[in-house]
Every structure is written in structure tokens, then in C-alpha cells.
N, C-alpha and C positions, 0 to 999 in steps of 0.2 A: 504494500500500500504506500501511496505518497504521503508526505507530511500532512497535507491538507486533509486527506482521508482519515489519518489518525486523529487529527484534531476534531474532525466531524463525527468521530465514532460515538455511538450512544449505547454501546454494549454494557458499560459499567456505571454504577452509581458514583456520585461525587464523594461518598464516604464508604468506609467498611469497618467492620467490628465496632459498631456504635458510631463514634465520632472521629475516627482516624481519617484524614483527608487522602483522597486519591490524587496524587501529585503528578501522575505520569505525563499529562499533556504539557506541564511546565518543563519537564525534562526533554520532551520532544522539541519544543521551541529552542531550548538551550543547546541541545546537540546539533540541531539544524543550523543554528547561528554560529556554531563552532566549526562548521564545515564537515560534519560527519555524514557519510552517504546514507540515503534513505533506507537502504536494505538493512544497514546496521542499526538504524534508529528503530525500524520495525521489530527487529530482534530484541532490542532493549525493551520496547513497549510490551511485547508478548511475554517476555521473562518477568517483568514487573507485575503484569496482570495475573500471571500464574502463581507467583510467590513474591510478595513484597518483602522489603527488608525486615518487616515485623514478623515474618514467618507465617503469613497467611495471604491468600489471594484476594483480588478484588471481588466485589459482589455485584449481582444483577441489580437493575434499577428497583427501588423500593416502590411499594404501592402508593398511589395518590389517595389521600384521605380527605382533602378539602379542595374546593374549587377556589382558585385565586383569580380575581378580576379587578377591574379599576376601582371598585368600591371597597374591596376587601383586602387589597394587597398589604396595607399597613397593619391590618389586624393580626397577621401571622408573622410579623417580623420577629426573628429570634426564637420562634417556637419550634424550630427544627422539624418542620412537618411539610410534606407535599412539595419537595424540591422540584419534581417534574411538572407539577402544576404551575409553579413559579416559572419554570422554563417555558411552558406553553404560553403563559401570560406575556412574558417579555419577548418571546419570539413574535407574537402578534403585534406587540407595540413597535418592535423594530421594523417589521414588514410595513406597517402603516405610516410610521413617522420617520424612519431612518435612524441610523445608529447615533449620530451626533445629537439629534433632538431628544432621543431617549436617554442618553447619558446626561444631558443638561437638565432633564426633568427629574430623573430619579436619583442620580448619584449624590447631589447635595444632601438628600435625606439619608441615603445608605451609608455615606461616609462617616456618619456619627457612630456606626457600628463596625468600622473597618478592621478593628483588632480582634473580632470574633474568629473562632476556629484557627487560632494562632496566625491570624492575618491572611489565611489562604484564600478567602473570598476575594480580597483585594488583589492578591497575587494573580489569581485566575483571571480576573477582569483586566488588570493592567497588562499582563503578558499577552492576553488575547487581542487587546487593542494594539499592542506593539506589532503584531503580525497580521492584524486586520482579518481575523477569522470570525465570521459572523456567528456561527453556532457556539463557539467557545465564549464569545462576548455575552451571549444569552445565558450560558451556564454561569459565567462570572457574576452577572447581575442577580441571578437566582440564588447563587451560593451566598452572596452578601446579605440578601434578605433572609435566607434560611438560617444563617449563623450569626445574625446581628446581635451584638452586645454593645449598648451605647457607652461612649466615653464621656458623655455629657459636656461637650465643648461649650455649651451655653453657660456653664458655671465659671468659665475661665475669662480673664481679662488681662490686658497689658498692665504690668506693674512698673510704673515709672521709677520706683525705688531700686529696681534691679539695674546694675551697671554692666551687664554682660555685653561685650562688644560683638560677639558672634556665637555660633553654636557650640564651639569648643569651650568658650568661657562659661556657657550655661552648663555644660556637662561637668566641668571642673567645680563649679559652684555646688552642684548637686552631689558630686562625689565627696567634696569636703564636708558637706552636711552629713552624709551617711557615715563618714569616718571621723566625726567630731564628737564632742561631748553629748550631742543630741542622739547619737546612735542608740543608746539604751532606750530612749523614748520612742524612736522610730521602730526598733525591733519589737518593742512591747506593743505598739500600735498594730504592727503587722501580725504578730502572734495572736492578738485578741481578735483581729479581723478574720484570720484563717480559721480560728476555732469558734467563731461566733455561730450561735444557733438562732439568731434573731429571725423570726418567721418572715418579717418583711424583706430582709435581705435574701434569705434562702428561697423565698417564694418568687423572686425575680431571676433566679438562676436555674436554667434547665437542669433537671436531676441527672440527665445523662452526663453532664460535665462533672458531676461529683465522682465519676469513675476515673477522671483524669486529674492527677495531682496538679499538673501545670495549668491546664485550662481552667480548672476550678479556682486556683489562686488568682489568675489574671482576671477572671470574671468578677471575683469579689472586689478587687481594687477598682476595676472599671465602674462597678456599680456604686461602691462606697466613696471612692476618691480620697484625696488628701489635700488640705489647703495649699501645700507647696506645689502640687501638680497644676493647680489652676492659676499660679502666678506666672504669667507669660512674659518672656523677655521682649524688649522693644525691637530687637532685630527682626522679629516675625513681621512687624508692621512696616518698619523703615527700609528693610532690604528690598530691592527689586527681586521678584520671584527667582530669576535666573541665579542670582547670587545666593539666595537661600538654598536652592537645590544643590549648588556646588558645595556649599558648606556642609549640608546634610550628607552628601555622598562621602565626603572626607570624614565626617563625624561617625557615621555608622561603621565605616571601615576601621576607624581608630578604636571604637568600642569592641569590634570583633577581634582585632589584633591584641587587645588587652587581655582577652580570654580566648585565645585561638582554638578553633574547633568547637566552640560552644554552640550546641544545636539550636537553642532558642535565639541567641544573638544573631545567628546567620539569617533568621527571618526578618530582622530589621533591615538587612541589606536587600534581600529580594523583594520585600514589600515596598521599600523606598523606590526601587526601580519601577515597580508597578504604579505607585502613586504619581510619579512623574508622567507616565504614559496616560494615565487617566486625566490629569490636569490639562494635557494638550487638547482635549476634546471639550474643555469647559471655557466659559468666558473668563477674561482676565480677572474680573472681580472675585471669581470663585477660587482662583489659584491660592491666594493667601489663606482662605478658609481651609483648603486641602492641607496646606503646610501646618496650619494651626491644629487641625485634627491629628495629623501625623505626630506632632510634637507631644501633644497630650497623651496619645496612645503609647508612644515610646516610653514616656515617664511612667505610665501605669504598669507597663511590662517590667521595667527595671525596678520599680518599687515593689511589685508583687513577688519578685524573685530575689530581692536584695542583691542585684547583679551589678553593683558599682565597683569597678576596680579602684584600688587606692589612688589618691590624687598624684602621688609621686610617680607611679607607674604611667599614668596617663600623660603627665607632663613630660616624662622621659621619651615616651613614644612620639608625642607631638613634636618635641625638639628634634627627634631623629628624622621624621618624615615630612614636616610641614613645608620644607623648602627643597625637598629632594625630587629630582626628575631623572628619568632614564634618557639622557640627552643623546647618547649614541645608539640609536635603534638599529643596530646592524644584525648580522647573521646570528650572533651569539644569543641575542634576545629573542629572535625568531625561533631558534631551537629550544630555548627555555619554554616559551609559550606552547610549542608543539609537544614538549614533554608533559607540561601541566595538563593540556587537553587530552593527551593519550591516557594519563592517569585517571582523569575524570571519567572517561568513557568506560573504564573497567570497574568503576565504583558502582556497587549495587545501590548504595545510598544516593538517591537521585538529587538530594540537595547539593551534592558536590558539583555536578555539571552546571547547575544553576548558579552556584557561587562563582565558578570559573567564568561563565558567560558574562555575568554582570561585571565582575572585576575587569574582564577584558574590554568590555564596552566602555567602562569608565577610564581604563588605562589609555585607550586609543584617543581619548579626548584630552590630550596634553601630556601623556606618558608620565603621570605622577607615580613615583616608585611605590607608594603605599598600596596601591591597587594590585600591583604585581606581587608584592609581599603577601597580601591577604589571600590571593588566589591559590597559594600553596597550602593553605591551612585547612585541610579537609576535616569534615565532621564525621561522626559515627551515629548510627541509629540508637536512640536511647532505649533502655529496657522499659517495658510496660510495667506500671505499678501493680501491686496485688489486687487493687480494686477492679482490674480488668477481668478477674476471674468471675465476677458477677455478670449476668446477661445485660446486653444493651437495653436502654430505655428509649423506645421510639416515640411514644406519645406522652405529652405533657398535659395531664388531665386537670391539674390543680393550679395552673398558671393564673395569676391575678393581675398581671401587667405592672 
């Protein structure tokens, strides 16, 4: 099959074993972008479908339990039901209005839930827009709606008291906070939130996510929030969007290099790539809102996992890479990239081809050394927690909004 045929495939559901995301189409795009022949990509696709790195195969499409239409589409946001009904709804919308108009109408609402499903709805949509595959765009919109967990961007405001000059300044400020005398209070807040049995909080989180230690943690912080998360630095408003995207590319790569191979932090890289692609289809006035949503979601993810490296490490990495470029892009660097790509192709963990593809895309725009350095730092599939021994929960009967 051709790459487009693989991206148009409807054989498998968007998730398997409850809430694990089917990532294979992202890998198809990455491998194709890295120049891998279509026959080899098809082999990769079939191997993944048969046996994912989690030790289980993909699943057939799940039953449709609710009709999704113009009047009901918001009613089922985040209820993790009727994905294929959402697909049918968005497919009709795209057919009637065109892709750009549908993106402009629905994405400003859906972006508030961009961090759901470990950001994979956003990744699916953004990467689909990157290659302009109509069916995968429909799937991405549907998955964003299906997995929606709000980050409550309306709670946030620009704080004029913050003196952050750029995104790295903001990261260093937060890292200093988490490794200061405030750490005890922050970890106490986090422990209390993770162990809370408040029915109002629990009632807003799909019970299927309780099977996932990681997604459960992130969902709790997204829902509850923290005052520090909603203090937005001024650069979000004052920077031209192009400058903010450039700073964020560097930032997420710096974060990833501070804990190389970290499975969760890699998602900040691949979702940022997606966010940029989504923003290209929105009016300029919406772009800063997209950046605002991204920054809030990134903080929620880092707060939920206490995943801030120590400030001195971030400072040292920044000093190493902020002004380093691969100025002599000769045969040696070409061979190094060929080696990295060859390694990625042999990785069963599909996040690695995606990492290499994004880092290569970023590197080609200026040959900044940090992107090549990060491309070498492969991740591994995390072990599933014991909670996965319980059966998946498909229907959320007691949801109260």
C-alpha cells in the first residue's frame, strides 16, 4: 500500500487496551518524511498492528453508542465515547465546509483540551495537517473531542510582575521554584491532589484514566490547576508568533535533553510540532491563543509529574547549546543523520522515528546543534502499571460535567 492508503486505513480503532493510543499513522508520516521506501513503511505498519511495543495488537473499531451532530457534539467532549460517530460528524463538516473552515470553527474550542490522551489528539491532527491527509485530519478532530480534558486557559492571565525575557527564562523560573524552599509545599500540594477522593474532582475525570498512573495524574492537574500555572509571562503576548514558536522549539528540546529519553517529555516535542501545523490553518489572532494553551498544558504536565530538572543543569545545557550551530554541513553530518535515521527505522518504539523526524525538521531550519543532539536520545516503551490488569472502562455512566 502507498503512504496515503495507510493513512486512509480504517481497519483499526484510535485506541487499544482501554486508552492506549494507536500511534502508527504518526510513524508512517515520520518514516515517509525521513525518506524510507513505502514497502518498508508498510512492513512497519503491519508489524505494529500485529504487536505493538506494549505486547498487544491493535483493535477493531469500537461500537458507536451515540449519534454526534451539530447540536450534540459539545455534549460528549471528553466522555471517551463514539469516536467513529465523531469521525462521521467531522467528515460531513469537512465535505460541506472545507478543511480550513472546519479547523477555524472547531479547533478554538478543542484546543482547550489539547493535552488529553497524552497530547495524541493534537499530534494526530497536526501531523495530518502537515501532510494534508483528509481522513486523518477527520480522525484528529474526532480524537481531540473524544479525549478532551480542559486546561482551563480562561483562568490564566498575563502577569506583569513576571520578568521572564523568553521561554527559557520562564522554564528556569519554574525550575527554581520547584527546587527552592517552596518544594515541600508544592510536593505536598501534588500528593494531596493525587490522593484526593473529592467527588467533584473525581467525577470530572473519566474512570478509564484511573487505570493509567500518568494520564490520571495529568488529568487531575489539568482539572484542578495551580495558581502558578495561570501566571502567564509577557513574552506570550509581546512576541510575534514566529519568535514564540522558535523559542518553544528550543525550549522543549532543552527540556528533553535535560532528561534524555524521557517518554513523557518526548511528547512535548511532537505535540509542539503539531501545534505549529494547526496554527497555520487559523487566523493570526488565534495563533497566540494556541501558544497560550500550549504553555498552560506544558506546565500542567510538568507539575503533574514533578518533571523539572534542577536549574543548574538547565543553565549548563542552555550555555552549551544556545549559540551552537553545525556550521559545516558536509558529508560527515550527512552520514550522522543517515545513521540516526537507520537506527530509528529499526526501533519498535514508534516515538523514536517521530523524534528523529521532528528534530531533523527543526535542524534543517538553521542547523542548530541542539536538535541534532536530541535526535540521538531514543526513548523506550514504559511498562504498564498494575492497574492495567483490570478491564477497560468504555462507558462513563456517572459523568456530571
